[in-house]
C-alpha positions in Angstrom: -37.7 86.5 -28.8 -34.7 86.1 -30.9 -34.3 88.9 -34.0 -32.0 86.7 -35.9 -34.7 84.1 -36.2 -37.3 86.4 -36.9 -35.3 88.1 -39.7 -34.4 84.7 -41.1 -38.2 83.8 -41.0 -39.0 87.0 -42.9 -36.4 86.7 -45.6 -37.6 83.1 -46.0 -41.1 84.2 -46.5 -40.5 87.1 -49.0 -38.3 85.0 -50.9 -41.2 82.5 -51.5 -43.7 85.4 -51.9 -41.2 86.8 -54.8 -42.2 83.7 -56.7 -45.9 84.0 -56.5 -47.1 85.6 -59.5 -50.5 86.9 -58.0 -48.8 88.6 -55.6 -46.5 90.3 -58.1 -49.4 91.3 -60.3 -51.8 92.7 -57.3 -49.1 94.3 -54.7 -46.4 95.6 -57.5 -47.6 95.8 -60.9 -51.2 96.9 -60.4 -50.1 99.8 -58.2 -47.6 100.9 -60.9 -49.9 101.1 -63.8 -53.1 102.0 -61.9 -52.6 105.4 -61.5 -51.2 106.3 -64.9 -53.9 104.1 -66.7 -56.8 105.5 -64.4 -55.7 109.1 -65.6 -55.4 108.2 -69.4 -58.7 106.3 -69.5 -60.8 108.9 -67.2 -59.2 111.9 -69.6 -59.8 110.1 -72.7 -63.2 108.7 -72.0 -64.1 112.4 -70.5 -63.0 114.1 -73.7 -64.8 111.7 -76.1 -67.8 112.0 -74.1 -67.9 115.5 -74.6 -67.0 115.7 -78.1 -69.7 112.9 -78.9 -72.4 115.1 -76.8 -71.6 118.3 -78.8 -71.5 116.8 -82.3 -74.9 114.9 -82.0 -78.3 116.4 -83.0 -80.8 116.2 -80.2 -84.4 115.2 -81.3 -87.2 117.3 -79.2 -91.2 117.3 -79.7 -93.5 119.9 -78.5 -96.9 118.9 -77.4 -99.7 120.3 -79.4 -102.1 122.1 -77.1 -103.6 125.8 -76.9 -100.6 126.9 -74.9 -98.3 126.1 -77.5 -98.8 128.8 -79.7 -98.1 131.4 -76.7 -94.7 129.5 -76.2 -93.6 129.3 -79.5 -92.1 132.5 -79.3 -90.1 131.3 -76.0 -89.2 128.2 -77.5 -87.8 130.0 -80.7 -85.6 132.5 -78.7 -84.5 129.6 -76.4 -83.3 127.3 -79.3 -81.4 130.4 -81.0 -79.6 130.7 -77.8 -78.7 126.8 -77.7 -77.5 127.3 -81.4 -75.1 130.1 -80.0 -73.8 128.2 -77.3 -75.3 125.1 -76.0 -73.1 124.9 -72.9 -74.7 127.7 -70.7 -77.3 129.5 -73.1 -75.3 132.4 -73.6 -74.0 133.6 -76.6 -70.4 133.4 -76.7 -68.5 133.0 -80.0 -65.4 131.2 -78.2 -67.3 128.6 -76.6 -67.1 126.0 -78.9 -69.2 124.1 -81.5 -72.9 124.8 -81.8 -75.4 122.2 -80.3 -78.0 121.2 -82.9 -81.8 120.5 -82.1 -84.2 118.9 -84.5 -87.7 118.8 -84.0 -89.8 115.9 -84.6 -93.5 115.1 -84.3 -95.0 114.3 -80.8 -94.7 110.5 -80.4 -98.1 108.4 -79.4 -96.2 106.7 -76.7 -93.7 109.2 -75.0 -92.0 107.0 -72.6 -91.1 104.3 -75.3 -89.8 107.2 -77.6 -87.5 108.3 -74.8 -86.5 104.5 -74.1 -85.2 103.9 -77.4 -83.8 107.2 -78.5 -86.3 108.4 -80.8 -86.8 111.2 -78.9 -84.4 113.2 -76.5 -86.6 115.9 -74.7 -90.1 116.3 -74.9 -91.7 120.1 -74.2 -95.4 120.9 -73.0 -96.5 124.1 -72.5 -99.2 124.4 -69.5 -101.6 127.6 -69.8 -101.7 130.0 -67.0 -104.2 129.9 -64.2 -107.3 132.0 -63.8 -105.9 133.5 -60.7 -103.2 135.1 -63.0 -100.5 132.4 -62.7 -98.1 132.4 -65.6 -98.0 129.5 -68.0 -95.3 126.9 -67.5 -92.9 125.1 -69.7 -92.7 121.2 -68.7 -89.7 119.1 -70.0 -90.1 115.1 -70.1 -86.5 113.3 -70.3 -84.8 110.2 -69.3 -82.0 111.4 -66.8 -80.3 107.7 -66.9 -79.7 108.1 -70.5 -76.8 110.5 -71.5 -78.3 112.0 -74.7 -81.9 112.8 -73.1 -80.1 114.4 -69.9 -77.8 116.5 -72.0 -80.5 117.5 -74.0 -82.8 118.7 -71.4 -80.0 120.5 -69.5 -79.1 122.5 -72.7 -82.6 123.4 -73.2 -83.7 123.9 -69.5 -80.5 126.7 -69.3 -81.6 128.2 -72.6 -85.2 128.7 -71.4 -84.2 130.2 -68.2 -81.7 132.6 -69.9 -84.5 133.3 -72.3 -86.7 134.1 -69.2 -84.2 136.5 -68.0 -83.8 138.3 -70.8 -87.6 138.9 -71.6 -88.0 139.8 -68.1 -85.6 142.6 -68.5 -86.9 143.8 -71.7 -90.4 144.0 -70.2 -89.2 145.9 -67.2 -87.3 148.3 -69.0 -90.2 148.9 -71.2 -92.2 149.7 -68.2 -90.0 152.4 -67.1 -87.9 150.7 -65.0 -85.6 153.5 -63.3 -82.4 151.7 -64.1 -81.3 148.9 -66.8 -82.3 145.6 -65.1 -79.5 143.8 -65.8 -77.4 146.2 -63.7 -79.7 145.6 -60.7 -77.5 143.8 -57.9 -74.9 142.1 -60.2 -73.4 139.2 -58.3 -69.8 138.4 -58.9 -68.2 135.1 -57.6 -64.7 134.9 -56.4 -63.4 131.6 -55.8 -60.8 131.6 -53.2 -59.8 127.9 -53.4 -57.0 127.3 -55.8 -56.9 124.8 -58.8 -54.4 122.8 -56.3 -56.8 122.8 -53.4 -59.9 121.7 -55.4 -58.0 119.0 -57.2 -56.5 117.9 -53.7 -60.1 117.7 -52.4 -61.2 115.2 -55.2 -58.1 113.3 -54.9 -58.0 113.2 -51.1 -61.6 111.7 -51.3 -60.8 108.5 -52.7 -56.7 108.1 -51.9 -57.3 106.2 -49.0 -60.0 104.1 -50.4 -57.6 103.1 -53.1 -54.8 102.6 -50.9 -56.5 100.5 -48.2 -57.8 98.5 -51.1 -54.4 97.9 -52.6 -52.8 96.9 -49.2 -55.9 94.6 -48.4 -55.5 92.7 -52.2 -51.9 92.1 -51.8 -51.8 91.5 -47.8 -54.7 88.9 -48.2 -52.5 86.8 -50.6 -49.7 86.7 -48.2 -51.9 86.1 -45.1 -53.6 83.4 -46.9 -50.7 81.7 -47.5 -48.8 82.4 -44.5 -50.9 80.4 -41.8 -54.2 79.1 -43.4 -52.6 77.8 -46.4 -49.7 76.3 -44.7 -51.8 75.0 -42.1 -53.8 73.1 -44.8 -50.7 71.9 -46.7 -49.1 70.5 -43.4 -45.9 72.9 -43.8 -46.9 74.5 -40.7 -46.1 72.0 -38.7 -42.9 71.1 -40.2 -41.9 74.7 -39.3 -43.0 74.3 -35.6 -40.5 71.4 -35.2 -37.9 73.6 -35.8 -35.9 75.6 -33.3 -38.1 78.7 -34.0 -40.6 79.6 -31.1 -44.3 80.2 -32.2 -44.1 83.8 -31.3 -41.1 84.2 -33.5 -43.1 82.4 -36.3 -46.1 84.4 -35.9 -44.3 87.6 -35.7 -42.3 86.9 -38.8 -45.6 86.1 -40.8 -47.0 89.4 -39.5 -43.8 91.3 -40.6 -44.3 89.4 -43.9 -47.8 90.8 -44.5 -46.7 94.3 -43.2 -43.8 94.4 -45.7 -45.9 93.9 -48.5 -48.6 96.5 -47.3 -45.7 99.1 -46.9 -44.4 98.5 -50.3 -47.9 98.8 -52.0 -48.3 102.3 -50.0 -44.7 103.1 -51.2 -45.7 102.5 -54.6 -48.8 104.1 -54.6 -47.8 107.4 -53.4 -44.6 107.4 -55.2 -46.5 106.7 -58.5 -49.0 109.7 -57.7 -46.2 112.1 -57.0 -44.2 111.0 -60.0 -46.8 111.3 -62.6 -48.1 114.5 -61.3 -44.6 116.0 -61.2 -43.8 114.6 -64.8 -47.2 115.7 -66.3 -46.4 112.9 -69.0 -50.2 111.8 -69.2 -52.7 114.4 -68.9 -54.5 113.9 -65.4 -58.4 114.0 -65.6 -60.1 117.2 -65.6 -60.2 118.9 -62.3 -57.0 117.0 -61.2 -54.6 119.2 -61.8 -52.3 119.0 -58.7 -48.7 118.7 -58.2 -47.8 117.1 -55.0 -44.5 117.8 -53.4 -42.1 114.8 -52.4 -42.2 116.4 -48.7 -46.1 116.1 -48.8 -45.9 112.4 -50.4 -43.4 111.5 -47.7 -45.9 112.8 -44.9 -48.6 110.8 -46.6 -46.6 107.8 -46.3 -45.8 108.3 -42.6 -49.6 108.8 -42.1 -50.7 105.6 -43.8 -48.1 103.6 -42.0 -50.0 102.7 -38.8 -53.0 101.6 -41.3 -50.6 99.0 -42.9 -49.7 97.7 -39.4 -53.3 97.6 -38.5 -54.4 95.9 -41.7 -51.8 93.4 -41.9 -52.5 92.4 -38.2 -56.1 92.0 -38.9 -55.1 89.6 -42.1 -52.8 87.6 -40.1 -55.5 87.2 -37.1 -58.3 86.0 -39.6 -55.8 83.7 -41.4 -54.7 82.2 -38.4 -58.1 81.7 -37.0 -59.2 80.0 -40.4 -59.1 76.3 -40.4 -58.5 76.1 -44.3 -57.3 78.1 -47.3 -60.9 78.4 -48.6 -62.3 79.4 -45.1 -59.7 82.4 -44.9 -60.7 83.6 -48.4 -64.1 83.8 -47.4 -63.4 85.7 -44.1 -61.3 88.1 -45.9 -64.4 89.3 -47.7 -66.3 91.0 -44.6 -62.8 92.3 -43.3 -62.2 94.0 -46.7 -65.8 95.3 -47.0 -65.6 97.0 -43.6 -62.2 98.4 -43.9 -63.1 99.8 -47.3 -66.2 101.4 -45.9 -64.2 102.8 -43.3 -61.8 104.1 -45.7 -64.4 105.6 -48.0 -65.9 108.0 -45.1 -63.9 111.0 -46.3 -66.1 111.0 -49.5 -68.9 112.2 -47.1 -69.4 115.8 -47.2 -69.2 117.8 -44.0 -66.7 115.5 -42.1 -63.7 117.3 -41.0 -60.8 115.9 -39.0 -61.7 118.3 -36.1 -64.6 116.0 -35.0 -65.3 112.8 -33.5 -63.9 111.1 -36.6 -60.5 111.7 -35.1 -61.0 108.7 -32.8 -62.0 106.3 -35.6 -58.9 104.5 -36.9 -58.2 104.6 -40.7 -61.3 107.0 -41.3 -59.2 109.6 -39.4 -56.2 108.9 -41.7 -58.4 109.2 -44.7 -59.8 112.7 -43.7 -56.3 113.8 -42.7 -55.0 113.1 -46.2 -57.8 114.7 -47.7 -57.2 117.8 -45.5 -53.4 117.6 -46.4 -53.8 117.4 -50.2 -56.0 120.7 -49.7 -53.3 122.6 -48.1 -54.8 122.2 -44.5 -52.2 121.3 -41.9 -53.9 120.9 -38.2 -50.8 119.3 -36.6 -52.5 118.5 -33.2 -55.1 116.9 -35.1 -52.7 115.1 -37.5 -50.9 113.8 -34.6 -54.1 112.9 -33.1 -55.3 110.8 -35.8 -51.9 109.2 -36.6 -51.6 108.2 -32.5 -55.1 106.9 -32.3 -54.6 104.7 -35.6 -51.1 103.8 -34.3 -52.4 102.8 -31.0 -55.2 100.6 -32.5 -52.5 98.9 -34.9 -50.1 98.1 -31.7 -53.3 96.5 -29.8 -54.0 94.4 -32.6 -50.7 93.4 -33.6 -49.8 92.5 -30.1 -53.2 90.6 -29.8 -52.7 88.9 -33.0 -49.1 87.5 -32.0 -50.2 86.8 -28.4 -53.5 84.8 -29.7 -51.9 82.9 -32.5 -48.6 81.9 -30.6 -50.9 80.4 -27.6 -53.6 78.8 -29.3 -55.4 77.5 -32.7 -52.2 77.8 -34.7 -51.2 74.1 -35.7 -54.5 72.5 -36.6 -58.1 73.1 -37.0 -59.1 71.0 -34.2 -56.9 73.1 -31.7 -59.5 74.9 -29.5 -58.9 76.2 -26.1 -61.0 75.5 -22.8 -62.9 78.7 -23.3 -64.2 77.8 -26.5 -65.5 74.3 -25.2 -66.8 75.9 -22.0 -68.5 78.9 -23.6 -70.7 81.2 -21.7 -69.0 83.2 -19.0 -65.8 81.7 -19.7 -65.8 82.9 -23.5 -67.4 86.3 -22.6 -64.0 88.0 -21.6 -62.7 87.4 -25.1 -65.9 88.7 -26.6 -66.6 91.8 -24.7 -64.2 94.0 -26.6 -66.1 93.1 -30.2 -69.4 93.8 -28.4 -68.4 97.1 -27.4 -66.9 98.2 -30.5 -70.1 97.2 -32.4 -71.8 99.1 -29.9 -69.7 102.3 -30.0 -70.0 101.9 -34.0 -73.6 102.1 -33.8 -74.0 104.8 -31.6 -71.6 106.7 -33.4 -73.6 106.5 -36.8 -77.0 107.1 -34.7 -75.6 110.4 -33.3 -73.8 111.4 -36.6 -77.2 111.1 -38.3 -79.7 112.1 -35.6 -79.2 115.8 -36.6 -79.0 119.0 -34.4 -82.7 119.6 -33.8 -83.5 116.5 -31.8 -84.7 117.1 -28.1 -82.0 116.5 -25.8 -84.2 114.5 -23.5 -85.2 112.0 -26.3 -81.6 111.9 -27.4 -80.2 110.6 -24.2 -83.3 108.2 -23.6 -82.4 106.6 -26.9 -78.8 106.4 -26.1 -79.1 105.1 -23.0 -81.8 102.5 -24.1 -79.3 101.0 -26.7 -76.7 100.9 -23.8 -79.2 99.2 -21.4 -80.3 96.6 -24.3 -76.7 95.7 -25.1 -75.9 95.3 -21.4 -79.0 92.9 -21.1 -78.1 90.9 -24.2 -74.4 90.4 -23.3 -75.5 89.1 -19.6 -78.1 86.9 -21.2 -76.3 85.7 -24.3 -73.3 84.5 -22.1 -75.3 83.5 -18.9 -73.3 85.8 -16.8 -74.3 86.1 -13.0 -76.1 89.3 -12.6 -74.7 90.0 -9.0 -71.2 89.4 -9.8 -71.1 91.1 -13.1 -72.7 94.4 -12.2 -71.2 94.3 -8.8 -74.2 94.4 -6.8 -72.9 94.8 -3.3 -73.1 96.8 -0.4 -69.9 99.3 -0.1 -68.2 100.1 3.1 -70.1 103.0 4.7 -67.2 105.6 4.6 -67.6 105.3 0.7 -70.5 107.3 0.8 -68.7 110.3 2.1 -65.9 109.6 -0.3 -68.3 110.2 -3.0 -69.5 113.5 -1.5 -66.2 114.9 -1.3 -64.9 113.4 -4.9 -67.6 114.6 -7.2 -66.8 118.2 -6.9 -63.1 117.5 -6.8 -63.4 115.3 -9.8 -65.3 118.2 -11.4 -62.7 120.6 -10.7 -59.9 118.2 -12.3 -62.2 117.5 -15.3 -62.5 121.1 -16.1 -58.7 121.6 -15.8 -58.6 118.5 -18.4 -60.4 120.7 -20.7 -58.6 123.8 -20.2 -55.4 121.8 -20.9 -57.0 120.3 -24.3 -58.1 123.6 -25.5 -54.8 125.0 -25.5 -54.4 122.3 -28.5 -57.8 122.5 -29.8 -59.5 125.5 -28.8 -63.2 124.8 -28.1 -65.5 126.6 -30.8 -68.4 128.6 -29.8 -70.7 126.7 -32.3 -69.9 123.6 -30.2 -70.7 125.2 -26.8 -74.1 126.8 -28.7 -74.9 123.0 -29.7 -74.1 121.6 -26.5 -76.5 124.0 -25.0 -79.2 123.2 -27.4 -78.8 119.3 -27.1 -79.0 119.4 -23.2 -81.9 121.6 -22.7 -81.0 125.0 -21.2 -84.6 126.0 -21.0 -85.7 122.9 -19.3 -86.8 122.7 -15.5 -83.9 121.9 -13.4 -85.6 118.6 -12.1 -85.9 117.6 -15.8 -82.3 118.5 -16.6 -81.2 116.5 -13.4 -83.3 113.4 -14.0 -82.6 113.1 -17.7 -78.8 114.2 -18.0 -77.7 113.0 -14.3 -79.8 110.3 -12.6 -80.4 108.3 -16.0 -76.8 108.1 -17.3 -75.8 107.4 -13.6 -77.6 104.3 -13.7 -77.4 103.0 -17.2 -74.0 104.0 -18.1 -72.7 102.4 -14.9 -74.3 99.2 -15.9 -73.0 99.0 -19.3 -69.1 100.4 -18.5 -68.4 99.7 -14.7 -70.6 96.8 -14.7 -70.4 94.6 -17.8 -67.3 96.1 -19.8 -65.4 96.0 -16.2 -66.6 92.5 -15.4 -65.5 91.3 -19.3 -62.1 93.0 -19.1 -60.9 92.0 -15.5 -59.7 88.4 -16.2 -57.7 89.7 -19.2 -55.7 92.8 -17.7 -53.8 93.9 -14.8 -54.7 96.7 -12.6 -53.3 99.4 -14.4 -54.1 98.8 -18.0 -57.7 97.9 -16.7 -58.2 101.0 -15.4 -57.0 102.9 -18.0 -58.6 101.0 -20.8 -61.9 100.9 -19.3 -62.0 104.4 -18.3 -60.8 105.9 -21.6 -63.3 103.6 -23.4 -66.1 105.4 -21.3 -64.6 108.7 -22.7 -64.6 107.3 -26.6 -68.6 106.8 -26.0 -69.0 110.4 -25.8 -68.8 111.2 -29.4 -68.1 114.9 -29.1 -64.2 115.5 -29.5 -64.2 117.9 -26.6 -66.2 115.8 -24.2 -63.7 112.8 -24.7 -60.7 113.7 -22.3 -62.9 115.1 -19.5 -65.1 112.2 -19.5 -62.1 109.4 -20.0 -60.7 110.9 -16.5 -64.2 110.7 -15.1 -64.2 107.1 -16.2 -60.8 106.2 -14.6 -62.2 107.7 -11.4 -65.1 105.4 -11.4 -63.4 102.4 -12.5 -61.2 102.9 -9.4 -64.1 103.5 -7.1 -65.5 100.2 -8.2 -62.4 98.2 -7.8 -61.6 99.7 -4.1 -65.4 99.5 -2.9 -66.4 95.9 -4.7 -69.7 97.9 -5.6 -71.2 99.5 -8.6 -73.2 102.0 -6.1 -70.7 104.4 -5.2 -70.0 105.1 -9.0 -73.3 105.3 -9.7 -73.9 108.0 -7.1 -70.5 109.6 -8.1 -71.4 109.7 -11.7 -74.9 111.3 -11.1 -73.6 113.8 -8.6 -70.7 114.8 -11.3 -73.6 115.6 -13.8 -75.7 117.1 -11.5 -73.0 119.7 -10.1 -72.0 120.4 -13.8 -75.5 121.0 -14.9 -76.7 123.0 -11.8 -73.5 125.2 -11.8 -73.4 126.0 -15.6 -76.8 125.8 -16.5 -75.5 124.5 -19.8 -75.9 127.9 -21.6 -73.3 129.4 -19.6 -70.7 126.8 -20.5 -67.5 128.4 -20.8 -64.1 128.7 -19.2 -64.3 131.2 -16.6 -61.2 132.7 -14.7 -58.3 130.3 -14.8 -57.8 128.5 -11.1 -54.6 128.8 -9.5 -52.3 125.7 -9.7 -53.0 124.7 -5.8 -57.0 124.2 -6.6 -55.9 121.4 -8.8 -53.7 120.2 -6.2 -56.1 120.5 -3.5 -58.7 118.6 -5.9 -56.2 115.8 -6.4 -55.6 115.5 -2.7 -59.3 115.3 -2.1 -59.6 112.6 -4.7 -56.9 110.4 -2.9 -58.6 110.9 0.6 -61.8 109.5 -1.1 -60.3 106.5 -2.6 -58.7 106.0 0.6 -62.2 106.1 2.5 -63.5 103.8 -0.2 -61.4 101.0 0.5 -62.9 97.8 1.9 -61.2 96.7 5.5 -58.9 93.8 4.7 -60.0 90.4 6.3 -57.5 88.9 8.3 
């Protein structure tokens, strides 16, 4: 590839894009005006809404029933408190203007009166019960109407404050030893600074907005870059020049990436600048000054997301037959990316969790933590590396795919598309397992902590088994060849017997090494003990957590996945990718390193024996040794083994692989 040719093509594309008014609006003008405009409009509407709610008169009605007389005193005192201060029901002369309530006659049709604003809140008093139950106040309102919801809030808080006041007076009159108001006073101390609270608010939405801006500007470039030029016929003219296909595709990718990076720079710089200058008041709760260094860190953090999204847009555009088809296909890409980027909005999701292995989502959570002043550098680096790795793989795939096929015309199909079935499966298998991983991740994140471990593992393995069967049936894969259902060499069984304990030693070493950067919390160990049923009989533990995973997970990973990747990858990338993919399916962050190592070992075992059976036995024996030795509740890092223990275990693994080798046929 000639760098001069690529740079010339990129410069030419950018010159043409600079004359595109849509691109200038969405990629340049919109990021420049969006943040100050958003702050101004949010502050203005919030202020106007508060003024409007505080200056109006709220209409209330009281149901006529026998209990009304008993509640009249309560209502008068509550309304007096609202008159003092409608904000919180406590008298405070500096709190602001009083909130006015006006009583109206009870309507014949209560829902209709609430709907059309003739009434904002309705109060009914229910008498006490015969067994001594106290009377109740029932408030009826329309929560989706601003005035009605606000009126109910004012009146409810005032009634509760009145209840506390009356209760204290009655206790004092009954001879309570101390002033009831002094009984267990509660003081609240907020340790989060205003900057941290504001950072949390901004961090939840920042990634989604930046991703939206990247996709909006990048899609314009991507649509014109390949699908548009393909439809206009200008791409064929370009291909007649001295530039090679790979140079053309690389230049297109760099053009989209340039726009995505410019959009990111403008957004981050805009936020930093407007918050530093404070010319336009920021919205309520967003009092935050972002240092320039933090802005640069955020920009660096989002760089791999720009590469990932630009590669995805280019791939969609190159695969599209027409300009309109590209626009239609961009919609699901945008929705999917925005859904992932919006994950930081969800409560309870921290970077030190399985989310660190989800591209883009991990950057969003990382940005949220940075803006709240939390710098977990190992996890920040891991999140950046994961997204950068995914971006590099997709960029390489897009360049290779579009430079090899389907670039010039819509009818340019390859042999795999025409043949379908088994020939098409190697290309589709990554997508299948990506969807399967997402499905399992969503299920496990939402399954809750109280689910029985046996049920959890049964559901997980059922999903894996069903997916494997669907792929085999959908692409008409030969069962024996796909699952490597062949007898292994006799010596392979001896290799399994010595390899399983040695592999467990090395896996524990990996856990120790990973714990130096990410200490394993006690809560996680306790959760693991609960999930895997420490109190179960040993035979049930072995059956559910050793035998069943050894069968179903091997069918899915060392069977279907390995078969699909074999024709596309050389030996070393095949072993690493197929093995590490197995680790990522074990959602817990602390299980990924050791299970990835086990996955690598099992892939090598299948490749050397030509059979899946030794991998099944090794997998089941590995789990059985771990369960039987630790009994789950005693999970922990015991005394540190010496270095020679690991060296010996590695030597045993190499010997086991030697025993697993099939004899060469002369």
